[in-house]
C-alpha positions as CSV (number, residue, x, y, z in Angstrom):
1,M,7.6,-11.8,22.9
2,N,9.5,-13.0,19.9
3,L,7.8,-12.8,16.5
4,L,9.0,-13.3,13.0
5,Y,9.5,-10.2,10.8
6,K,8.3,-10.5,7.2
7,E,11.0,-11.7,4.9
8,S,11.1,-12.7,1.2
9,S,10.2,-16.3,0.5
10,K,12.8,-19.1,0.1
11,K,11.8,-19.4,-3.6
12,T,12.3,-15.7,-4.1
13,K,15.8,-15.8,-2.5
14,E,16.7,-18.7,-4.7
15,A,15.4,-16.9,-7.8
16,M,17.5,-13.8,-6.8
17,E,20.6,-15.9,-6.3
18,A,20.1,-17.5,-9.7
19,T,19.7,-14.1,-11.3
20,I,22.9,-12.9,-9.7
21,K,24.7,-16.0,-10.9
22,D,23.4,-15.5,-14.4
23,S,24.6,-11.8,-14.3
24,L,28.1,-12.8,-13.2
25,N,28.3,-15.4,-16.0
26,F,27.1,-12.8,-18.5
27,E,24.2,-15.0,-19.6
28,N,20.7,-13.8,-20.3
29,K,18.5,-16.5,-18.7
30,N,16.2,-14.1,-16.9
31,N,12.4,-14.0,-17.4
32,N,11.6,-11.8,-20.4
33,D,10.4,-8.4,-19.3
34,N,7.1,-8.8,-21.2
35,D,6.4,-12.1,-19.3
36,I,7.0,-10.4,-16.0
37,K,4.8,-7.4,-16.9
38,A,2.1,-9.7,-18.2
39,K,2.0,-11.6,-14.9
40,I,1.7,-8.4,-13.0
41,C,-1.1,-7.1,-15.2
42,S,-3.0,-10.4,-14.7
43,K,-3.2,-9.4,-11.0
44,T,-4.4,-5.9,-11.5
45,D,-6.6,-6.4,-14.6
46,H,-4.7,-3.6,-16.5
47,S,-3.1,-3.8,-19.9
48,Y,0.2,-1.9,-19.4
49,C,2.9,-2.2,-16.7
50,E,6.3,-0.6,-15.9
51,I,8.6,-1.9,-13.2
52,V,10.6,0.8,-11.3
53,N,13.1,0.9,-8.5
54,S,10.7,2.0,-5.7
55,G,7.2,2.7,-4.7
56,N,7.9,6.4,-4.5
57,A,9.2,6.2,-8.1
58,A,5.9,4.7,-9.2
59,I,4.1,7.5,-7.5
60,M,6.2,10.1,-9.2
61,V,5.7,8.5,-12.6
62,A,1.9,8.6,-12.1
63,M,1.8,12.1,-10.6
64,N,4.1,13.6,-13.3
65,A,1.5,12.6,-16.0
66,I,-1.3,14.5,-14.3
67,K,-1.9,18.0,-15.4
68,G,-4.5,19.2,-12.9
69,P,-4.5,19.3,-9.0
70,I,-3.5,16.3,-6.9
71,I,-6.2,15.3,-4.4
72,I,-5.1,13.5,-1.2
73,P,-6.9,12.3,1.9
74,D,-6.5,14.3,5.1
75,Q,-5.2,11.2,6.9
76,G,-4.7,7.5,6.5
77,A,-2.7,7.7,3.3
78,W,1.1,8.0,2.5
79,H,2.9,11.2,3.3
80,G,5.0,10.7,0.1
81,F,1.9,11.8,-1.9
82,K,2.2,15.3,-0.6
83,Q,6.0,15.4,-0.7
84,I,6.2,14.2,-4.3
85,A,3.4,16.6,-5.4
86,K,5.3,19.5,-3.9
87,F,8.5,18.4,-5.6
88,L,6.6,18.3,-8.9
89,N,5.1,21.7,-8.2
90,K,1.6,20.4,-8.3
91,E,-1.5,22.0,-6.7
92,I,-2.5,19.9,-3.7
93,L,-6.1,19.6,-2.6
94,T,-7.1,17.7,0.6
95,I,-10.3,15.7,0.9
96,K,-11.8,15.2,4.4
97,T,-12.3,11.6,5.6
98,D,-13.9,9.5,8.3
99,L,-10.6,8.6,10.0
100,G,-9.0,7.9,6.6
101,I,-12.1,6.4,4.9
102,I,-13.4,8.4,1.9
103,T,-17.2,8.3,2.1
104,Q,-19.7,9.4,-0.5
105,E,-20.7,12.3,1.7
106,K,-17.1,13.6,1.8
107,L,-16.7,13.2,-2.0
108,D,-19.8,15.3,-2.6
109,E,-18.7,17.9,-0.1
110,F,-15.3,18.1,-1.8
111,L,-16.7,18.6,-5.2
112,E,-19.1,21.4,-4.0
113,K,-16.0,23.3,-2.7
114,N,-13.8,22.6,-5.7
115,H,-16.1,22.7,-8.7
116,Y,-13.4,24.3,-10.8
117,I,-11.2,21.2,-10.3
118,N,-10.7,20.2,-13.9
119,N,-10.5,23.7,-15.5
120,N,-6.7,23.2,-16.3
121,G,-6.6,19.6,-17.1
122,T,-7.6,16.3,-15.5
123,S,-6.9,16.0,-11.8
124,A,-6.2,12.8,-9.9
125,I,-7.1,11.5,-6.5
126,F,-4.3,9.5,-4.8
127,L,-5.1,7.1,-2.0
128,T,-4.0,3.8,-0.4
129,S,-6.0,0.6,-0.6
130,F,-6.3,0.5,3.2
131,A,-6.8,3.8,5.1
132,G,-4.0,3.8,7.6
133,Y,-3.6,0.1,6.7
134,T,-6.6,-0.6,9.0
135,A,-9.7,-0.2,6.8
136,E,-10.3,-0.8,3.2
137,Q,-11.4,2.1,1.0
138,P,-14.8,1.8,-0.8
139,M,-13.0,1.6,-4.1
140,K,-16.1,1.0,-6.3
141,K,-17.9,4.1,-4.9
142,I,-14.8,6.2,-5.3
143,S,-14.3,4.9,-8.8
144,N,-17.8,5.7,-9.9
145,W,-17.5,9.3,-8.5
146,S,-14.1,9.7,-10.1
147,R,-15.2,8.7,-13.6
148,K,-18.4,10.7,-13.4
149,N,-16.3,13.8,-12.7
150,D,-13.3,13.0,-15.0
151,I,-10.9,12.5,-12.1
152,T,-8.1,9.9,-12.4
153,L,-8.2,7.4,-9.6
154,V,-4.7,6.3,-8.5
155,E,-4.5,3.5,-5.9
156,D,-1.4,2.8,-4.0
157,A,-2.0,-0.9,-3.6
158,S,1.2,-1.8,-1.8
159,G,-0.9,-3.1,1.1
160,G,-3.8,-4.5,-1.0
161,I,-2.3,-6.1,-4.1
162,C,-3.8,-9.5,-5.1
163,D,-6.9,-8.9,-2.9
164,F,-8.8,-12.3,-2.9
165,E,-12.1,-10.4,-2.8
166,K,-11.1,-8.3,-5.8
167,K,-12.3,-5.1,-4.1
168,L,-8.8,-3.6,-3.9
169,A,-6.0,-3.3,-6.5
170,N,-8.6,-3.9,-9.2
171,G,-8.1,-2.2,-12.6
172,K,-11.9,-2.2,-13.1
173,Y,-12.0,0.5,-10.4
174,S,-8.6,2.2,-10.4
175,D,-7.2,4.0,-13.4
176,I,-3.6,3.6,-12.2
177,I,-2.3,1.1,-9.6
178,I,1.0,1.7,-8.0
179,V,2.8,-0.8,-5.7
180,S,5.9,-0.9,-3.6
181,T,7.7,-4.2,-3.3
182,S,10.1,-3.2,-0.6
183,S,10.0,-4.7,2.9
184,P,7.6,-5.4,4.6
185,K,5.0,-5.5,1.9
186,V,2.5,-8.0,0.4
187,I,4.9,-8.6,-2.5
188,N,8.0,-8.6,-0.4
189,V,11.3,-8.5,-2.3
190,N,13.1,-5.7,-0.3
191,D,13.3,-3.4,-3.3
192,G,11.5,-2.0,-6.3
193,G,7.9,-1.4,-7.3
194,F,5.6,-1.2,-10.3
195,I,2.8,0.8,-11.9
196,T,-0.1,-0.6,-14.1
197,T,-2.8,1.2,-16.1
198,N,-4.9,0.9,-19.2
199,N,-3.8,4.3,-20.3
200,K,-0.5,4.0,-22.2
201,E,-0.2,7.8,-22.4
202,I,0.7,7.8,-18.7
203,F,4.0,6.2,-19.5
204,K,4.6,8.3,-22.6
205,K,4.3,11.5,-20.5
206,S,6.9,10.1,-18.0
207,K,9.3,8.5,-20.4
208,L,12.3,10.2,-19.0
209,L,11.4,9.3,-15.4
210,L,10.9,5.7,-16.3
211,K,14.5,5.7,-17.6
212,V,15.8,7.3,-14.5
213,F,13.9,4.9,-12.2
214,K,14.6,1.8,-14.2
215,S,14.6,-1.4,-12.1
216,N,17.2,-4.2,-12.2
217,N,16.9,-7.8,-13.3
218,I,17.2,-9.2,-9.8
219,T,14.2,-7.2,-8.5
220,K,12.2,-8.1,-11.6
221,K,12.8,-11.8,-11.2
222,A,12.1,-11.6,-7.5
223,I,8.7,-9.8,-8.2
224,Y,7.9,-12.5,-10.8
225,T,8.4,-15.2,-8.1
226,E,7.0,-13.5,-5.0
227,I,3.8,-12.3,-6.6
228,D,2.6,-16.0,-6.5
229,F,2.5,-15.8,-2.7
230,A,0.8,-12.4,-2.4
231,E,-2.8,-13.5,-2.3
232,N,-2.2,-16.0,0.5
233,N,0.0,-13.6,2.4
234,L,-2.7,-10.9,2.3
235,K,-5.5,-13.3,3.2
236,K,-3.7,-14.7,6.2
237,T,-2.8,-11.1,7.4
238,I,-6.3,-9.8,7.0
239,Q,-7.7,-12.9,8.9
240,A,-5.2,-12.4,11.7
241,T,-5.9,-8.7,12.0
242,S,-9.7,-9.3,12.1
243,Y,-9.2,-11.9,14.9
244,I,-7.3,-9.4,17.0
245,K,-9.7,-6.6,16.2
246,N,-12.7,-8.7,17.4
247,N,-11.0,-9.5,20.7
248,L,-9.9,-6.0,21.8
249,D,-11.8,-2.8,22.9
250,N,-11.4,0.7,21.6
251,I,-10.5,-0.4,18.0
252,I,-10.8,2.2,15.2
253,H,-12.6,0.7,12.2
254,Q,-13.1,-2.5,14.1
255,K,-15.4,-4.2,11.5
256,K,-13.5,-3.3,8.4
257,R,-10.8,-5.4,6.7
258,G,-7.3,-4.2,7.3
259,T,-3.7,-5.3,7.9
260,N,-3.1,-3.6,11.2
261,V,-5.0,-2.9,14.4
262,I,-5.3,0.7,15.6
263,L,-6.3,1.2,19.3
264,A,-7.7,4.6,20.3
265,S,-6.1,5.7,23.6
266,D,-5.6,9.0,25.4
267,N,-2.7,7.3,27.3
268,H,-1.0,6.6,24.0
269,H,2.5,7.6,25.0
270,E,2.6,5.1,27.9
271,L,0.9,2.4,25.9
272,Y,3.4,2.8,23.1
273,K,6.3,2.6,25.5
274,N,5.0,-0.5,27.2
275,L,4.1,-2.4,24.0
276,K,7.4,-1.5,22.4
277,G,9.1,-3.1,25.4
278,E,7.0,-6.3,25.1
279,F,7.3,-7.1,21.4
280,D,10.7,-8.0,20.1
281,L,11.2,-8.0,16.3
282,G,14.9,-7.4,16.4
283,G,14.5,-3.6,16.6
284,R,12.1,-3.5,13.6
285,T,8.8,-1.7,13.6
286,F,5.7,-3.4,15.0
287,I,4.1,-0.6,17.1
288,T,3.4,2.8,15.5
289,K,2.3,5.8,17.6
290,C,-0.6,8.0,16.6
291,P,-1.6,10.7,15.7
292,N,0.2,9.9,12.5
293,Y,-0.8,11.0,8.9
294,N,0.1,7.6,7.6
295,R,-2.3,6.0,10.1
296,V,-5.0,8.2,11.7
297,K,-4.9,11.6,13.4
298,E,-6.2,10.3,16.7
299,K,-4.4,9.5,19.9
300,G,-3.6,5.8,19.9
301,I,-1.2,3.1,18.7
302,A,-1.1,0.8,15.7
303,I,-0.1,-2.8,15.9
304,E,1.4,-3.6,12.5
305,I,0.3,-7.2,11.9
306,K,1.3,-6.6,8.2
307,N,4.9,-6.5,9.2
308,L,4.9,-10.1,10.5
309,D,5.8,-13.2,8.6
310,T,2.7,-15.3,8.0
311,K,4.4,-18.1,10.0
312,S,3.9,-15.9,13.1
313,L,0.2,-15.6,12.6
314,K,-0.7,-18.7,14.6
315,K,-3.6,-18.6,17.0
316,E,-1.4,-18.9,20.1
317,N,0.7,-15.9,18.9
318,L,-2.4,-13.8,18.2
319,D,-3.8,-14.7,21.6
320,E,-0.6,-13.7,23.2
321,I,-0.7,-10.3,21.4
322,I,-4.2,-9.8,22.7
323,R,-3.2,-10.7,26.2
324,I,-0.3,-8.3,26.3
325,V,-2.3,-5.4,24.9
326,Q,-5.2,-6.0,27.4
327,K,-2.6,-6.0,30.2
328,Y,-1.7,-2.3,29.4
329,Q,-5.1,-1.0,28.1
């Protein structure tokens, strides 16, 4: 089955080409940095923004500014959280989840076991908007808990930026929002990332890192253009994912919003092999095998709807995906 892999929009490519042309002509016709940052902040409801060269750079900038322990989910997050925390020599604490979802019960249990948590400075919890890309986190509840306990809430919103329901990537809930704009992402420019916050001290504490991880004008202009398409891209992807979830069996977090579909299966090795053979994205990732920290630690496979161009998300294509999966389930 042939599907379209997510690519940058035509307008973004035109903007990038124009920026390259401007650079070659030694002219400064690019959007002012302040305009770009203001546009990004308007999407996250934060006051301050810095654009960097990758999502992991944004994570490092945020994590470097945290004095206390770094709290991460036991699954359904990004493995880079742990790797970067280790690199920065931070204490790492793991919070148990319901297949990636951080519930109120798990938050309370965590605090009982780690009551000392802020003895040596404010700690932070790092999570992704969607647990394993398949189920949105209850950000409002997590935010209330974090603020009550003086814990900084850091949301990797690479998969949830410009949420049309305003539940994710919302600065009213998250103290720091970090976003990768590489491919395939909601803001899809094949490079770069950014970080927003209302706490300017975060950037002061990581001033050197921000210089090291400085982005380029091409990426900045591409983000400025592509962010206009993000809400629609996310909405179509969530709708397509929900349609597939509702028409298959053995779905993990079936009723929750997400941008991929995770099927529980004891026969996951065979299922992975068969589906990899059926779906052709030019060798690019569309099927992920589980257990996988970035998804869930259960046997199964993830169908990465988020990796598809929205042009592929037609009913006939979604029905064909469902038919092929049912063939091997």
